C-alpha positions as MATLAB code, in Angstrom:
seq = 'MPTWLLILIVGIVLLVFGIAVEAAQFLIWLGIVVLVVSLVLGLVGGRKRV';
ca = [
     149.136   72.911  103.007;
     152.787   74.147  104.073;
     152.913   76.663  106.874;
     154.853   79.324  104.590;
     152.068   79.112  102.129;
     149.689   79.897  104.706;
     151.629   82.986  105.752;
     152.144   84.068  102.329;
     148.159   83.904  102.053;
     147.699   86.025  105.011;
     150.363   88.522  104.043;
     148.691   89.141  100.765;
     145.532   89.637  102.506;
     146.809   91.832  104.865;
     148.700   94.004  102.025;
     145.444   94.150  100.086;
     143.379   95.643  102.972;
     146.432   98.071  103.655;
     146.240   99.437  100.389;
     142.388   99.586  100.247;
     142.241  101.598  103.459;
     144.812  104.422  103.358;
     144.606  105.030  106.985;
     145.828  101.576  107.752;
     149.654  102.285  106.888;
     150.495   99.615  109.760;
     148.878   96.716  107.676;
     150.911   97.730  104.603;
     154.076   97.254  106.377;
     152.816   93.981  108.376;
     151.892   92.549  104.975;
     155.451   93.378  103.451;
     156.774   91.836  106.631;
     154.815   88.668  106.440;
     155.440   88.142  102.685;
     159.213   88.529  103.205;
     159.126   86.095  106.200;
     157.111   83.589  104.212;
     159.423   83.623  101.304;
     162.494   83.242  103.672;
     160.523   80.193  105.333;
     159.705   78.971  101.703;
     163.187   79.021  100.715;
     164.812   77.376  103.661;
     162.048   74.612  103.494;
     163.003   73.868  100.098;
     166.473   73.499  100.746;
     166.043   70.966  103.593;
     164.060   68.915  101.017;
     166.473   68.541   98.379;
];
């Protein structure tokens, strides 16, 4: 399983938990950051293979 896919899954989980627990605003932002990083890594990794 690619690393960026694992990071994407972790980001989605953190985002869901952050939305479920309103007191955990930090998790929402952390989830968004992890999602963006995983998308960037996915794009960069995809370009290297082509």
